[in-house]
TORPA-4810 file (N, C-alpha, C, O; in nm, 3 decimals):
<nodes>
NODE_1_-2.422_-1.045_3.227_-2.441_-0.984_3.345_-2.439_-0.835_3.342_-2.353_-0.774_3.278_M
NODE_2_-2.549_-0.766_3.422_-2.510_-0.626_3.426_-2.405_-0.562_3.446_-2.300_-0.622_3.468_S
NODE_3_-2.412_-0.423_3.442_-2.242_-0.373_3.543_-2.348_-0.342_3.638_-2.268_-0.352_3.731_K
NODE_4_-2.446_-0.317_3.692_-2.486_-0.358_3.831_-2.414_-0.495_3.905_-2.341_-0.474_4.001_K
NODE_5_-2.434_-0.619_3.864_-2.428_-0.701_3.927_-2.210_-0.728_3.896_-2.129_-0.792_3.962_Q
NODE_6_-2.202_-0.684_3.829_-2.042_-0.672_3.796_-1.959_-0.603_3.912_-1.857_-0.648_3.965_D
NODE_7_-2.035_-0.459_3.946_-1.951_-0.396_4.012_-1.976_-0.398_4.161_-1.934_-0.309_4.235_A
NODE_8_-2.059_-0.524_4.209_-2.005_-0.610_4.315_-1.866_-0.682_4.386_-1.811_-0.691_4.496_I
NODE_9_-1.849_-0.732_4.223_-1.726_-0.762_4.229_-1.592_-0.669_4.260_-1.498_-0.681_4.337_Y
NODE_10_-1.624_-0.589_4.178_-1.500_-0.481_4.179_-1.509_-0.395_4.328_-1.414_-0.377_4.404_F
NODE_11_-1.626_-0.355_4.345_-1.621_-0.256_4.494_-1.633_-0.360_4.611_-1.671_-0.323_4.722_D
NODE_12_-1.603_-0.485_4.585_-1.571_-0.531_4.668_-1.448_-0.523_4.689_-1.431_-0.469_4.798_N
NODE_13_-1.298_-0.564_4.611_-1.166_-0.535_4.581_-1.171_-0.410_4.653_-1.134_-0.409_4.771_F
NODE_14_-1.205_-0.324_4.608_-1.173_-0.182_4.647_-1.219_-0.156_4.813_-1.154_-0.073_4.878_I
NODE_15_-1.321_-0.222_4.871_-1.329_-0.192_4.999_-1.271_-0.266_5.082_-1.292_-0.262_5.203_A
NODE_16_-1.166_-0.365_5.009_-1.125_-0.471_5.100_-0.968_-0.403_5.087_-0.884_-0.404_5.177_C
NODE_17_-0.955_-0.354_4.977_-0.825_-0.303_4.968_-0.811_-0.188_5.110_-0.723_-0.187_5.196_A
NODE_18_-0.945_-0.085_5.095_-0.913_-0.014_5.155_-0.884_-0.016_5.325_-0.836_0.070_5.398_Q
NODE_19_-0.936_-0.156_5.355_-0.896_-0.231_5.493_-0.757_-0.202_5.506_-0.700_-0.131_5.588_Y
NODE_20_-0.691_-0.300_5.366_-0.559_-0.276_5.392_-0.450_-0.140_5.418_-0.338_-0.139_5.469_A
NODE_21_-0.524_-0.040_5.367_-0.481_0.096_5.387_-0.506_0.084_5.522_-0.408_0.050_5.589_S
NODE_22_-0.639_0.107_5.598_-0.651_0.128_5.711_-0.591_0.068_5.803_-0.579_0.137_5.904_Q
NODE_23_-0.527_-0.087_5.814_-0.449_-0.156_5.863_-0.319_-0.108_5.882_-0.258_-0.124_5.988_A
NODE_24_-0.278_-0.056_5.794_-0.125_0.035_5.744_-0.137_0.158_5.845_-0.061_0.162_5.942_A
NODE_25_-0.218_0.243_5.827_-0.211_0.315_5.858_-0.222_0.323_6.055_-0.145_0.383_6.130_Q
NODE_26_-0.316_0.257_6.082_-0.296_0.235_6.240_-0.145_0.162_6.265_-0.100_0.174_6.379_L
NODE_27_-0.083_0.107_6.191_0.071_0.062_6.194_0.146_0.198_6.210_0.245_0.203_6.283_L
NODE_28_0.114_0.278_6.163_0.197_0.395_6.112_0.185_0.460_6.289_0.282_0.471_6.363_K
NODE_29_0.033_0.500_6.328_0.029_0.530_6.469_0.105_0.474_6.544_0.202_0.528_6.596_E
NODE_30_0.068_0.339_6.562_0.139_0.238_6.640_0.290_0.301_6.640_0.344_0.364_6.731_I
NODE_31_0.327_0.275_6.545_0.496_0.316_6.533_0.549_0.414_6.595_0.648_0.407_6.668_F
NODE_32_0.462_0.549_6.561_0.500_0.692_6.591_0.438_0.685_6.687_0.448_0.803_6.719_H
NODE_33_0.383_0.645_6.757_0.349_0.706_6.915_0.319_0.598_7.019_0.225_0.579_7.097_S
NODE_34_0.458_0.521_6.986_0.457_0.367_7.048_0.495_0.346_7.206_0.586_0.387_7.277_F
NODE_35_0.397_0.274_7.224_0.396_0.293_7.395_0.370_0.108_7.484_0.265_0.056_7.520_D
NODE_36_0.453_0.077_7.490_0.426_-0.100_7.480_0.321_-0.133_7.568_0.283_-0.250_7.572_P
NODE_37_0.272_-0.051_7.636_0.145_-0.067_7.744_0.050_-0.087_7.669_-0.040_-0.163_7.704_S
NODE_38_0.048_-0.022_7.541_-0.123_0.005_7.461_-0.121_-0.079_7.383_-0.230_-0.093_7.327_H
NODE_39_-0.003_-0.182_7.332_0.006_-0.303_7.201_-0.096_-0.383_7.237_-0.147_-0.432_7.136_M
NODE_40_-0.166_-0.428_7.368_-0.269_-0.530_7.338_-0.397_-0.421_7.295_-0.464_-0.479_7.210_S
NODE_41_-0.441_-0.317_7.316_-0.527_-0.275_7.257_-0.503_-0.248_7.114_-0.570_-0.294_7.021_Q
NODE_42_-0.401_-0.169_7.103_-0.359_-0.147_6.971_-0.390_-0.314_6.834_-0.440_-0.319_6.721_W
NODE_43_-0.329_-0.422_6.923_-0.354_-0.533_6.854_-0.526_-0.546_6.838_-0.583_-0.572_6.732_A
NODE_44_-0.576_-0.529_6.937_-0.739_-0.576_6.953_-0.824_-0.471_6.836_-0.935_-0.492_6.789_D
NODE_45_-0.726_-0.349_6.808_-0.832_-0.275_6.694_-0.760_-0.323_6.547_-0.836_-0.337_6.452_Q
NODE_46_-0.613_-0.347_6.528_-0.620_-0.421_6.436_-0.653_-0.552_6.391_-0.641_-0.604_6.280_L
NODE_47_-0.703_-0.598_6.508_-0.784_-0.743_6.451_-0.924_-0.705_6.404_-0.969_-0.757_6.301_H
NODE_48_-1.007_-0.602_6.485_-1.120_-0.579_6.441_-1.107_-0.498_6.259_-1.198_-0.512_6.177_E
NODE_49_-0.995_-0.429_6.231_-0.986_-0.412_6.104_-0.990_-0.545_6.019_-1.056_-0.558_5.916_I
NODE_50_-0.903_-0.650_6.080_-0.884_-0.782_5.971_-1.034_-0.858_5.985_-1.098_-0.923_5.901_E
NODE_51_-1.059_-0.829_6.104_-1.217_-0.917_6.061_-1.275_-0.860_5.982_-1.286_-0.908_5.869_H
NODE_52_-1.324_-0.755_6.011_-1.429_-0.671_5.881_-1.383_-0.672_5.734_-1.461_-0.638_5.645_A
NODE_53_-1.252_-0.713_5.707_-1.176_-0.729_5.591_-1.228_-0.885_5.543_-1.252_-0.924_5.429_A
NODE_54_-1.235_-0.959_5.672_-1.292_-1.101_5.660_-1.409_-1.110_5.566_-1.416_-1.168_5.458_D
NODE_55_-1.510_-1.031_5.638_-1.615_-1.048_5.660_-1.709_-0.980_5.515_-1.827_-0.985_5.482_K
NODE_56_-1.585_-0.917_5.454_-1.635_-0.849_5.325_-1.590_-0.972_5.248_-1.675_-1.020_5.172_K
NODE_57_-1.521_-1.007_5.251_-1.451_-1.102_5.189_-1.523_-1.240_5.155_-1.512_-1.300_5.048_R
NODE_58_-1.597_-1.278_5.262_-1.684_-1.372_5.277_-1.835_-1.353_5.221_-1.914_-1.441_5.188_H
NODE_59_-1.849_-1.238_5.219_-1.980_-1.229_5.165_-1.998_-1.180_4.988_-2.102_-1.183_4.923_A
NODE_60_-1.851_-1.134_4.938_-1.810_-1.159_4.811_-1.835_-1.256_4.725_-1.886_-1.262_4.613_M
NODE_61_-1.757_-1.386_4.852_-1.704_-1.553_4.785_-1.860_-1.626_4.817_-1.884_-1.727_4.752_T
NODE_62_-1.948_-1.587_4.897_-2.097_-1.655_4.884_-2.190_-1.639_4.760_-2.261_-1.715_4.693_D
NODE_63_-2.144_-1.462_4.760_-2.210_-1.421_4.603_-2.179_-1.512_4.455_-2.244_-1.569_4.366_K
NODE_64_-2.043_-1.487_4.491_-1.960_-1.587_4.377_-2.010_-1.744_4.345_-2.002_-1.795_4.233_L
NODE_65_-2.072_-1.824_4.488_-2.085_-1.937_4.490_-2.203_-1.927_4.393_-2.223_-2.020_4.314_A
NODE_66_-2.287_-1.813_4.393_-2.462_-1.871_4.346_-2.410_-1.778_4.174_-2.511_-1.770_4.103_K
NODE_67_-2.346_-1.745_4.138_-2.320_-1.695_4.062_-2.332_-1.726_3.924_-2.259_-1.825_3.928_A
NODE_68_-2.369_-1.719_3.795_-2.392_-1.783_3.676_-2.290_-1.742_3.630_-2.193_-1.817_3.620_F
NODE_69_-2.285_-1.579_3.580_-2.172_-1.554_3.507_-2.087_-1.467_3.575_-2.148_-1.419_3.670_I
NODE_70_-1.976_-1.427_3.567_-1.879_-1.321_3.598_-1.813_-1.267_3.519_-1.799_-1.303_3.402_T
NODE_71_-1.751_-1.150_3.585_-1.703_-1.024_3.489_-1.604_-1.076_3.447_-1.577_-1.052_3.330_P
NODE_72_-1.504_-1.174_3.531_-1.399_-1.239_3.513_-1.385_-1.337_3.540_-1.464_-1.362_3.631_I
NODE_73_-1.281_-1.490_3.495_-1.310_-1.596_3.579_-1.358_-1.611_3.719_-1.314_-1.534_3.804_E
NODE_74_-1.443_-1.701_3.751_-1.449_-1.655_3.900_-1.298_-1.699_3.993_-1.257_-1.647_4.096_R
NODE_75_-1.245_-1.796_3.924_-1.110_-1.856_3.966_-1.036_-1.719_4.012_-0.992_-1.687_4.123_E
NODE_76_-1.038_-1.641_3.874_-0.950_-1.524_3.909_-1.003_-1.401_3.998_-0.925_-1.308_4.020_D
NODE_77_-1.138_-1.399_4.050_-1.198_-1.325_4.138_-1.137_-1.421_4.311_-1.058_-1.373_4.392_I
NODE_78_-1.177_-1.502_4.318_-1.117_-1.568_4.429_-0.996_-1.577_4.495_-0.974_-1.566_4.616_A
NODE_79_-0.868_-1.614_4.341_-0.784_-1.571_4.375_-0.714_-1.412_4.468_-0.667_-1.400_4.581_D
NODE_80_-0.742_-1.294_4.332_-0.721_-1.181_4.368_-0.787_-1.144_4.523_-0.721_-1.108_4.621_L
NODE_81_-0.903_-1.159_4.519_-0.982_-1.168_4.703_-0.868_-1.214_4.781_-0.820_-1.150_4.874_S
NODE_82_-0.825_-1.332_4.738_-0.758_-1.398_4.843_-0.600_-1.332_4.893_-0.548_-1.338_5.005_G
NODE_83_-0.560_-1.281_4.791_-0.464_-1.222_4.815_-0.471_-1.084_4.870_-0.388_-1.043_4.952_S
NODE_84_-0.571_-1.013_4.827_-0.585_-0.884_4.936_-0.627_-0.902_5.081_-0.610_-0.812_5.164_I
NODE_85_-0.679_-1.015_5.108_-0.687_-1.073_5.243_-0.554_-1.114_5.297_-0.543_-1.111_5.420_D
NODE_86_-0.467_-1.147_5.238_-0.331_-1.175_5.244_-0.268_-1.070_5.344_-0.233_-1.068_5.463_T
NODE_87_-0.269_-0.986_5.239_-0.232_-0.831_5.286_-0.257_-0.788_5.441_-0.173_-0.748_5.521_L
NODE_88_-0.400_-0.810_5.459_-0.444_-0.744_5.588_-0.428_-0.836_5.670_-0.434_-0.819_5.791_V
NODE_89_-0.404_-0.954_5.610_-0.306_-1.038_5.705_-0.237_-1.040_5.790_-0.246_-1.049_5.912_D
NODE_90_-0.101_-1.022_5.658_0.034_-0.945_5.688_0.007_-0.847_5.768_0.078_-0.877_5.864_K
NODE_91_-0.042_-0.754_5.794_0.009_-0.598_5.805_-0.050_-0.640_5.970_0.002_-0.581_6.064_L
NODE_92_-0.165_-0.749_5.998_-0.213_-0.750_6.158_-0.062_-0.875_6.208_-0.028_-0.891_6.325_E
NODE_93_-0.016_-0.924_6.123_0.136_-1.021_6.197_0.217_-0.920_6.229_0.278_-0.921_6.336_E
NODE_94_0.227_-0.820_6.139_0.329_-0.732_6.238_0.309_-0.670_6.322_0.409_-0.611_6.363_V
NODE_95_0.186_-0.647_6.393_0.172_-0.603_6.507_0.137_-0.690_6.604_0.130_-0.662_6.724_C
NODE_96_0.111_-0.812_6.546_0.145_-0.941_6.645_0.268_-0.961_6.672_0.288_-1.019_6.779_I
NODE_97_0.388_-0.923_6.590_0.523_-0.957_6.636_0.558_-0.887_6.759_0.593_-0.949_6.859_R
NODE_98_0.547_-0.735_6.755_0.565_-0.626_6.842_0.507_-0.618_6.948_0.544_-0.542_7.037_L
NODE_99_0.367_-0.723_6.960_0.301_-0.769_7.101_0.415_-0.883_7.170_0.493_-0.865_7.263_Y
NODE_100_0.393_-1.006_7.084_0.437_-1.138_7.135_0.593_-1.121_7.195_0.655_-1.205_7.260_I
NODE_101_0.635_-0.994_7.154_0.794_-1.021_7.168_0.856_-0.910_7.274_0.967_-0.894_7.325_H
NODE_102_0.730_-0.843_7.282_0.737_-0.726_7.384_0.845_-0.599_7.354_0.929_-0.551_7.430_N
NODE_103_0.816_-0.568_7.230_0.914_-0.482_7.222_0.885_-0.409_7.258_0.764_-0.398_7.278_I
NODE_104_0.977_-0.301_7.293_1.006_-0.183_7.346_0.975_-0.045_7.320_0.892_0.037_7.361_Q
NODE_105_1.100_-0.046_7.213_1.094_0.116_7.109_1.142_0.046_6.968_1.228_-0.043_6.959_S
NODE_106_1.063_0.110_6.853_1.049_0.098_6.726_1.181_0.153_6.697_1.239_0.246_6.753_I
NODE_107_1.233_0.050_6.562_1.375_0.069_6.518_1.346_0.182_6.372_1.255_0.208_6.294_R
NODE_108_1.459_0.216_6.392_1.413_0.342_6.258_1.414_0.294_6.125_1.366_0.360_6.032_T
NODE_109_1.481_0.150_6.105_1.451_0.118_6.046_1.346_0.024_5.986_1.368_-0.022_5.874_G
NODE_110_1.245_-0.003_6.044_1.128_-0.050_6.081_1.011_0.064_6.048_0.902_0.024_6.007_A
NODE_111_1.029_0.182_6.063_0.956_0.287_6.023_0.976_0.337_5.882_0.895_0.407_5.822_M
NODE_112_1.107_0.289_5.827_1.124_0.306_5.667_1.075_0.250_5.619_1.022_0.309_5.525_N
NODE_113_1.042_0.107_5.626_1.021_-0.010_5.554_0.857_-0.004_5.605_0.801_-0.069_5.517_M
NODE_114_0.789_0.025_5.668_0.654_0.080_5.691_0.631_0.165_5.599_0.559_0.114_5.513_L
NODE_115_0.665_0.296_5.572_0.652_0.424_5.530_0.662_0.345_5.365_0.574_0.362_5.281_D
NODE_116_0.770_0.269_5.345_0.707_0.192_5.186_0.575_0.124_5.164_0.516_0.122_5.056_V
NODE_117_0.525_0.055_5.300_0.413_-0.050_5.290_0.303_0.054_5.262_0.245_0.061_5.153_V
NODE_118_0.282_0.118_5.345_0.200_0.213_5.348_0.159_0.287_5.180_0.050_0.303_5.124_I
NODE_119_0.255_0.310_5.152_0.265_0.388_4.992_0.205_0.269_4.890_0.112_0.280_4.810_R
NODE_120_0.280_0.161_4.917_0.191_0.067_4.862_0.063_0.000_4.847_0.005_-0.042_4.747_S
NODE_121_0.028_-0.001_4.990_-0.125_-0.011_5.011_-0.207_0.106_4.970_-0.329_0.119_4.969_C
NODE_122_-0.127_0.174_4.944_-0.255_0.340_4.862_-0.242_0.312_4.722_-0.324_0.381_4.662_E
NODE_123_-0.160_0.225_4.625_-0.116_0.206_4.525_-0.234_0.105_4.507_-0.320_0.108_4.418_E
NODE_124_-0.225_0.036_4.585_-0.336_-0.109_4.592_-0.471_-0.080_4.571_-0.558_-0.153_4.522_V
NODE_125_-0.479_0.080_4.630_-0.647_0.148_4.621_-0.661_0.214_4.520_-0.760_0.208_4.447_C
NODE_126_-0.559_0.288_4.504_-0.598_0.301_4.345_-0.556_0.212_4.213_-0.571_0.245_4.095_H
NODE_127_-0.505_0.104_4.259_-0.551_-0.023_4.116_-0.658_-0.073_4.150_-0.712_-0.115_4.048_L
NODE_128_-0.740_-0.098_4.267_-0.856_-0.137_4.240_-0.982_-0.048_4.212_-1.089_-0.095_4.173_M
NODE_129_-0.965_0.058_4.230_-1.020_0.156_4.204_-1.034_0.169_4.047_-1.133_0.225_3.999_E
NODE_130_-0.957_0.129_3.987_-0.940_0.156_3.832_-0.926_0.071_3.783_-0.889_0.079_3.666_E
NODE_131_-0.950_-0.077_3.851_-0.939_-0.187_3.795_-1.102_-0.271_3.693_-1.124_-0.337_3.591_F
NODE_132_-1.169_-0.212_3.800_-1.353_-0.191_3.706_-1.342_-0.176_3.577_-1.429_-0.229_3.508_A
NODE_133_-1.214_-0.088_3.498_-1.278_-0.020_3.397_-1.105_-0.048_3.296_-1.050_0.014_3.204_D
NODE_134_-1.065_-0.190_3.387_-0.940_-0.244_3.312_-0.918_-0.248_3.162_-0.803_-0.240_3.118_F
NODE_135_-1.031_-0.260_3.076_-1.023_-0.293_2.896_-1.009_-0.153_2.854_-0.979_-0.141_2.735_R
NODE_136_-1.023_-0.050_2.917_-1.009_0.081_2.868_-0.948_0.178_2.967_-0.997_0.289_2.950_H
NODE_137_-0.873_0.176_3.050_-0.805_0.215_3.196_-0.650_0.210_3.113_-0.595_0.109_3.071_S
NODE_138_-0.587_0.390_3.103_-0.483_0.426_3.099_-0.340_0.422_3.150_-0.224_0.423_3.109_K
NODE_139_-0.459_0.415_3.333_-0.357_0.425_3.472_-0.327_0.277_3.516_-0.255_0.253_3.613_K
NODE_140_-0.380_0.185_3.447_-0.373_0.052_3.585_-0.208_0.007_3.579_-0.151_-0.039_3.679_L
NODE_141_-0.134_0.028_3.441_-0.002_-0.043_3.426_0.100_0.066_3.491_0.218_0.036_3.512_K
NODE_142_0.048_0.190_3.522_0.099_0.266_3.585_0.101_0.238_3.756_0.202_0.258_3.824_D
NODE_143_0.018_0.207_3.790_-0.049_0.175_3.937_0.065_0.022_3.920_0.173_0.040_3.976_Y
NODE_144_0.052_-0.087_3.864_0.110_-0.149_3.877_0.275_-0.191_3.872_0.338_-0.281_3.929_I
NODE_145_0.322_-0.073_3.765_0.480_-0.057_3.783_0.524_0.033_3.897_0.646_0.043_3.903_I
NODE_146_0.453_0.104_3.995_0.420_0.167_4.110_0.480_0.077_4.168_0.597_0.090_4.204_K
NODE_147_0.405_-0.042_4.189_0.388_-0.117_4.341_0.523_-0.226_4.256_0.608_-0.265_4.335_I
NODE_148_0.532_-0.248_4.185_0.649_-0.329_4.138_0.758_-0.239_4.240_0.796_-0.270_4.353_N
NODE_149_0.788_-0.136_4.172_0.907_-0.059_4.226_0.889_-0.012_4.379_1.004_0.012_4.416_S
NODE_150_0.807_0.010_4.479_0.808_-0.019_4.578_0.830_-0.177_4.633_0.912_-0.183_4.724_L
NODE_151_0.785_-0.270_4.604_0.868_-0.396_4.638_0.988_-0.367_4.590_1.043_-0.388_4.698_E
NODE_152_1.058_-0.343_4.536_1.216_-0.377_4.486_1.254_-0.251_4.629_1.333_-0.281_4.717_E
NODE_153_1.192_-0.137_4.626_1.239_-0.032_4.759_1.268_-0.118_4.899_1.365_-0.117_4.976_E
NODE_154_1.141_-0.192_4.900_1.128_-0.259_5.016_1.242_-0.368_5.036_1.289_-0.394_5.146_S
NODE_155_1.277_-0.422_4.930_1.406_-0.542_4.945_1.506_-0.446_4.982_1.530_-0.427_5.102_D
NODE_156_1.552_-0.399_4.915_1.692_-0.290_4.968_1.649_-0.256_5.103_1.744_-0.227_5.176_R
NODE_157_1.510_-0.249_5.170_1.572_-0.144_5.316_1.557_-0.275_5.387_1.611_-0.292_5.496_L
NODE_158_1.464_-0.401_5.311_1.525_-0.530_5.433_1.690_-0.572_5.434_1.753_-0.588_5.538_F
NODE_159_1.737_-0.584_5.320_1.866_-0.628_5.356_1.969_-0.556_5.428_2.065_-0.607_5.486_I
NODE_160_1.934_-0.414_5.417_1.991_-0.326_5.479_1.968_-0.289_5.614_2.055_-0.235_5.682_A
NODE_161_1.872_-0.312_5.649_1.823_-0.286_5.782_1.868_-0.423_5.854_1.917_-0.408_5.966_N
NODE_162_1.857_-0.576_5.799_1.890_-0.711_5.847_2.047_-0.664_5.893_2.098_-0.683_6.004_M
NODE_163_2.111_-0.595_5.775_2.269_-0.560_5.809_2.319_-0.532_5.883_2.420_-0.583_5.930_R
NODE_164_2.222_-0.381_5.939_2.228_-0.324_6.054_2.219_-0.377_6.161_2.297_-0.348_6.252_E
NODE_165_2.113_-0.479_6.175_2.073_-0.553_6.307_2.188_-0.624_6.339_2.250_-0.611_6.445_L
NODE_166_2.219_-0.705_6.239_2.333_-0.843_6.294_2.477_-0.761_6.309_2.574_-0.821_6.355_H
NODE_167_2.489_-0.595_6.261_2.631_-0.561_6.309_2.627_-0.484_6.450_2.720_-0.479_6.531_V
NODE_168_2.499_-0.425_6.461_2.498_-0.318_6.591_2.410_-0.398_6.760_2.404_-0.352_6.874_T
NODE_169_2.363_-0.516_6.708_2.272_-0.550_6.789_2.344_-0.696_6.830_2.379_-0.793_6.763_Q
NODE_170_2.348_-0.659_6.987_2.395_-0.793_7.072_2.326_-0.884_7.104_2.345_-0.998_7.063_L
NODE_171_2.256_-0.858_7.165_2.123_-0.920_7.255_2.047_-0.996_7.123_1.991_-0.930_7.034_D
NODE_172_2.053_-1.135_7.125_2.023_-1.235_7.077_1.862_-1.205_7.059_1.814_-1.180_6.949_I
NODE_173_1.795_-1.211_7.162_1.655_-1.179_7.167_1.622_-1.054_7.049_1.550_-1.043_6.950_R
NODE_174_1.703_-0.983_7.110_1.590_-0.816_7.000_1.665_-0.889_6.862_1.576_-0.897_6.777_E
NODE_175_1.787_-0.942_6.811_1.766_-0.957_6.690_1.691_-1.054_6.632_1.676_-1.040_6.511_V
NODE_176_1.606_-1.206_6.714_1.558_-1.286_6.662_1.375_-1.207_6.650_1.289_-1.249_6.572_L
NODE_177_1.360_-1.112_6.730_1.268_-1.023_6.694_1.242_-0.983_6.603_1.141_-1.015_6.540_A
NODE_178_1.340_-0.886_6.561_1.329_-0.787_6.456_1.340_-0.853_6.362_1.261_-0.822_6.273_W
NODE_179_1.406_-0.933_6.341_1.461_-1.021_6.196_1.288_-1.071_6.159_1.227_-1.030_6.060_E
NODE_180_1.237_-1.155_6.252_1.060_-1.133_6.253_0.988_-1.030_6.197_0.905_-1.066_6.112_E
NODE_181_0.995_-0.919_6.219_0.916_-0.756_6.224_0.964_-0.703_6.101_0.899_-0.619_6.039_I
NODE_182_1.083_-0.750_6.059_1.082_-0.709_5.946_1.069_-0.800_5.822_1.016_-0.762_5.717_Y
NODE_183_1.109_-0.891_5.836_1.032_-1.011_5.767_0.881_-0.995_5.733_0.839_-1.021_5.620_T
NODE_184_0.817_-0.960_5.812_0.673_-0.974_5.782_0.600_-0.794_5.697_0.500_-0.772_5.628_Y
NODE_185_0.707_-0.706_5.748_0.717_-0.584_5.690_0.682_-0.607_5.528_0.588_-0.555_5.467_L
NODE_186_0.799_-0.712_5.467_0.890_-0.740_5.380_0.740_-0.824_5.345_0.690_-0.803_5.234_E
NODE_187_0.690_-0.894_5.414_0.587_-0.977_5.336_0.464_-0.892_5.283_0.420_-0.918_5.171_K
NODE_188_0.409_-0.791_5.358_0.323_-0.697_5.328_0.353_-0.633_5.199_0.253_-0.588_5.144_C
NODE_189_0.477_-0.615_5.127_0.534_-0.542_5.034_0.497_-0.650_4.976_0.387_-0.633_4.923_A
NODE_190_0.544_-0.770_4.957_0.550_-0.884_4.856_0.400_-0.918_4.829_0.373_-0.962_4.718_D
NODE_191_0.274_-0.898_4.945_0.177_-0.937_4.896_0.082_-0.827_4.826_-0.028_-0.857_4.780_A
NODE_192_0.135_-0.702_4.822_0.113_-0.559_4.712_0.144_-0.610_4.606_0.058_-0.610_4.517_C
NODE_193_0.286_-0.674_4.577_0.337_-0.676_4.438_0.238_-0.773_4.402_0.191_-0.745_4.292_E
NODE_194_0.167_-0.921_4.472_0.111_-1.043_4.432_-0.012_-0.948_4.387_-0.011_-0.927_4.266_E
NODE_195_-0.090_-0.901_4.438_-0.224_-0.821_4.388_-0.150_-0.752_4.285_-0.238_-0.749_4.199_I
NODE_196_-0.043_-0.691_4.229_-0.071_-0.597_4.090_-0.032_-0.713_4.032_-0.123_-0.726_3.951_A
NODE_197_0.044_-0.812_4.015_0.098_-0.900_3.914_-0.029_-0.976_3.912_-0.060_-0.992_3.794_D
NODE_198_-0.110_-1.026_3.985_-0.246_-1.103_3.953_-0.319_-0.971_3.865_-0.369_-1.017_3.762_Q
NODE_199_-0.337_-0.847_3.874_-0.434_-0.779_3.825_-0.374_-0.788_3.706_-0.467_-0.789_3.626_V
NODE_200_-0.236_-0.796_3.626_-0.178_-0.784_3.519_-0.238_-0.924_3.445_-0.318_-0.934_3.352_E
NODE_201_-0.182_-1.004_3.504_-0.238_-1.134_3.452_-0.395_-1.165_3.406_-0.441_-1.249_3.329_N
NODE_202_-0.442_-1.085_3.469_-0.645_-1.093_3.492_-0.645_-1.035_3.334_-0.701_-1.103_3.249_I
NODE_203_-0.587_-0.919_3.300_-0.554_-0.768_3.200_-0.519_-0.887_3.064_-0.604_-0.916_2.979_V
NODE_204_-0.404_-0.933_3.066_-0.366_-0.987_2.988_-0.482_-1.138_2.935_-0.500_-1.168_2.817_M
NODE_205_-0.525_-1.188_3.017_-0.611_-1.314_2.996_-0.746_-1.237_2.913_-0.807_-1.308_2.833_K
NODE_206_-0.793_-1.092_2.932_-0.932_-1.074_2.891_-0.921_-0.926_2.804_-1.011_-0.843_2.790_N
NODE_207_-0.831_-0.921_2.768_-0.784_-0.817_2.633_-0.772_-0.911_2.515_-0.741_-0.868_2.404_S
</nodes>
């Protein structure tokens, strides 16, 4: 297979990772300029990003189905593409939870968790940009380690935030709402780690 044909897959990974980063940045805008009356509009904007990422993924899936030779195993391409898509989906789910629970203000703990998610998404973008040259890359391992470290940071924040929520919040509706929001923020960090782990496994299989 030519390098140009190979690039189709790797460029698609990069594009979909960039959609994830774009979704994370929109969540940052939502969190920092939060206005409950704007949630429906923001949810629509985030869904547009998710829909664009879906279209990009489906285009590659169609290409993959017709390909005779692929640069890495087709199952690995499909699985990695699916994991990036899951990341975008989880980011949208955070926004959906803000909307359906009619959240009126953003807790500091959520902002701290989102900051980790944003950094994780940025590292995923770097990882995908480097992935095409995985056989010669000297940076790939560093990006994987960084994403794993950020997931551990997210775990610590999740535990601290859930503890603070249950200690200080008496309204059971607020507790249930923020439990879900914190959980989905944690799932975003987990999704980034899953992408990093899959890349690491692909590299090992093809080394």
